[in-house]
C-alpha positions as CSV (number, residue, x, y, z in Angstrom):
1,M,0.0,0.0,0.0
2,A,2.7,2.5,0.9
3,N,4.6,1.5,-2.2
4,D,1.4,2.2,-4.2
5,V,1.1,5.7,-2.7
6,F,4.7,6.3,-3.7
7,L,4.2,5.1,-7.2
8,V,0.9,7.1,-7.6
9,K,2.8,10.3,-6.5
10,K,5.6,9.6,-8.9
11,A,3.1,8.9,-11.7
12,Q,1.2,12.1,-11.0
13,K,4.6,14.0,-11.4
14,G,4.9,12.5,-14.9
15,D,6.8,9.2,-14.3
16,Q,5.3,6.9,-16.9
17,E,7.2,3.9,-15.6
18,A,5.5,4.3,-12.2
19,F,2.1,4.4,-13.9
20,I,2.9,1.3,-15.9
21,H,4.0,-0.5,-12.8
22,L,0.7,0.4,-11.0
23,V,-1.4,-0.8,-13.9
24,K,0.5,-4.1,-14.1
25,E,-0.1,-4.5,-10.3
26,Y,-3.8,-4.1,-10.7
27,E,-4.2,-5.9,-14.1
28,T,-5.5,-9.2,-12.7
29,V,-7.9,-7.5,-10.3
30,L,-9.3,-5.4,-13.1
31,Y,-9.6,-8.2,-15.5
32,N,-11.4,-10.5,-13.0
33,M,-13.8,-7.7,-12.1
34,A,-14.5,-6.9,-15.8
35,R,-15.0,-10.6,-16.4
36,R,-17.8,-10.6,-13.9
37,F,-19.7,-7.9,-15.7
38,L,-18.9,-8.8,-19.3
39,A,-18.9,-12.2,-21.1
40,N,-17.2,-11.2,-24.3
41,E,-13.4,-11.1,-24.2
42,Q,-13.2,-8.3,-26.8
43,D,-15.5,-6.1,-24.6
44,I,-13.3,-6.9,-21.6
45,A,-10.2,-5.9,-23.5
46,D,-11.9,-2.7,-24.6
47,V,-12.9,-1.9,-21.1
48,L,-9.5,-2.5,-19.7
49,Q,-7.9,-0.4,-22.4
50,E,-10.3,2.5,-21.8
51,T,-9.8,2.2,-18.0
52,V,-6.1,2.6,-18.4
53,I,-6.3,5.4,-20.8
54,T,-8.9,7.3,-18.6
55,A,-6.8,6.7,-15.5
56,Y,-3.7,8.0,-17.2
57,Q,-5.5,11.1,-18.5
58,K,-7.2,11.9,-15.2
59,L,-4.4,10.8,-12.8
60,N,-3.9,14.4,-11.6
61,Q,-7.5,14.6,-10.5
62,L,-6.9,11.9,-7.9
63,K,-6.7,13.9,-4.7
64,N,-5.7,11.1,-2.3
65,P,-3.2,8.6,-3.6
66,N,-4.3,6.2,-0.8
67,Y,-7.5,5.6,-2.8
68,F,-5.9,4.8,-6.1
69,N,-7.3,1.2,-6.0
70,T,-10.9,2.3,-5.4
71,W,-10.6,5.2,-7.9
72,L,-9.3,2.8,-10.6
73,C,-12.0,0.3,-9.9
74,R,-14.6,3.0,-10.2
75,I,-13.3,4.0,-13.6
76,M,-13.5,0.4,-14.7
77,I,-17.0,0.0,-13.4
78,N,-18.1,3.1,-15.3
79,Q,-16.5,1.7,-18.5
80,C,-18.4,-1.6,-18.0
81,K,-21.7,0.2,-17.5
82,K,-21.2,2.1,-20.8
83,I,-20.9,-1.2,-22.7
84,V,-23.8,-2.8,-20.9
85,N,-26.1,0.1,-21.3
86,T,-25.2,0.9,-25.0
87,E,-25.3,-2.6,-26.3
88,S,-28.2,-4.1,-24.4
89,Y,-25.6,-6.5,-23.4
90,S,-26.7,-10.1,-23.6
91,D,-23.7,-11.8,-25.1
92,I,-23.2,-15.3,-23.9
93,E,-19.9,-17.1,-24.2
94,D,-19.5,-20.5,-25.9
95,Y,-19.1,-23.0,-23.1
96,Q,-17.7,-26.5,-23.3
97,F,-20.2,-29.3,-23.1
98,S,-18.0,-31.5,-21.0
99,M,-18.1,-29.7,-17.7
100,N,-18.0,-31.1,-14.3
101,A,-20.7,-30.3,-11.7
102,H,-18.7,-27.6,-10.0
103,E,-18.0,-25.8,-13.3
104,T,-21.7,-26.1,-14.2
105,E,-22.7,-24.6,-10.9
106,R,-20.2,-21.8,-11.3
107,L,-21.6,-20.9,-14.7
108,T,-25.1,-21.1,-13.5
109,M,-24.3,-18.7,-10.7
110,N,-22.5,-16.4,-13.1
111,D,-25.6,-16.4,-15.4
112,L,-27.9,-15.6,-12.4
113,L,-25.5,-12.9,-11.2
114,N,-25.4,-11.4,-14.7
115,G,-29.2,-11.4,-14.7
116,L,-29.4,-9.2,-11.6
117,N,-30.0,-5.5,-11.8
118,P,-26.6,-3.7,-11.7
119,I,-27.5,-1.9,-8.4
120,Y,-27.3,-5.4,-6.8
121,R,-24.8,-7.1,-9.1
122,I,-22.0,-4.5,-8.7
123,P,-21.8,-4.6,-4.9
124,L,-22.0,-8.4,-4.9
125,V,-19.2,-8.7,-7.4
126,L,-17.0,-6.2,-5.5
127,Y,-17.7,-7.9,-2.2
128,Y,-17.5,-11.6,-3.1
129,Y,-15.3,-11.8,-6.1
130,N,-12.9,-8.9,-5.5
131,G,-12.8,-8.9,-1.7
132,F,-13.7,-5.2,-1.1
133,S,-15.1,-4.3,2.3
134,V,-18.5,-2.7,2.6
135,K,-16.8,0.6,3.4
136,E,-14.6,0.3,0.3
137,I,-17.6,-0.5,-1.9
138,S,-19.3,2.5,-0.4
139,E,-16.4,4.7,-1.4
140,I,-16.2,3.2,-4.9
141,L,-19.9,3.6,-5.6
142,K,-20.3,6.8,-3.7
143,E,-23.2,5.4,-1.7
144,P,-23.8,5.2,2.1
145,T,-22.6,2.0,3.8
146,G,-26.2,1.3,4.9
147,T,-27.3,1.4,1.2
148,I,-24.4,-1.0,0.3
149,K,-25.4,-3.4,3.1
150,S,-29.0,-3.5,2.0
151,R,-28.1,-4.0,-1.6
152,L,-25.8,-6.9,-0.7
153,A,-28.6,-8.4,1.4
154,R,-31.2,-7.8,-1.3
155,G,-28.9,-9.1,-4.0
156,R,-28.2,-12.3,-2.1
157,A,-31.9,-12.8,-1.6
158,L,-32.6,-12.3,-5.3
159,L,-29.8,-14.6,-6.2
160,Q,-31.1,-17.3,-3.9
161,K,-34.6,-16.9,-5.2
162,E,-33.5,-17.2,-8.8
163,Y,-31.2,-20.1,-8.0
164,N,-34.0,-22.0,-6.3
165,K,-36.2,-21.3,-9.3
166,S,-33.6,-22.6,-11.7
167,E,-33.0,-25.7,-9.6
168,G,-36.7,-26.4,-9.5
169,G,-37.0,-26.0,-13.2
170,L,-34.2,-28.5,-13.9
171,V,-35.4,-32.1,-14.7
């Protein structure tokens, strides 16, 4: 964390190598987060590229280097929302037919998660897949912590309801 702050400050002073190092450090987190919102690899690549470009262009607007991670994630989420909203996103990846039960369950959960309204999906993804705390999600989404807690609870309830429905519908 202290190293990130140092690198952010260097990058804000124009050190491109420091910025590249920061981006590489968060590359996996950003990819995994984008993967939870988008199914198409091309869209994921586009979102990641736009996130990096936007972050580089607006790095001087980041007031507190301690929040680089949440700031960067917020940019990425906004980029994902643009794609989802402009394309009526319903792209489904080609999945292999020979999957084990665990993989099938994971894909089912991803489908159910992708079917949720973004106000519930985004906090769930940030909390369960990216390990952010409620407070961090609150900062990223610029919503009160109480709102995040209720959206997490409501999102879990909706997921459970849809999961039970899908299990009941399977023969």
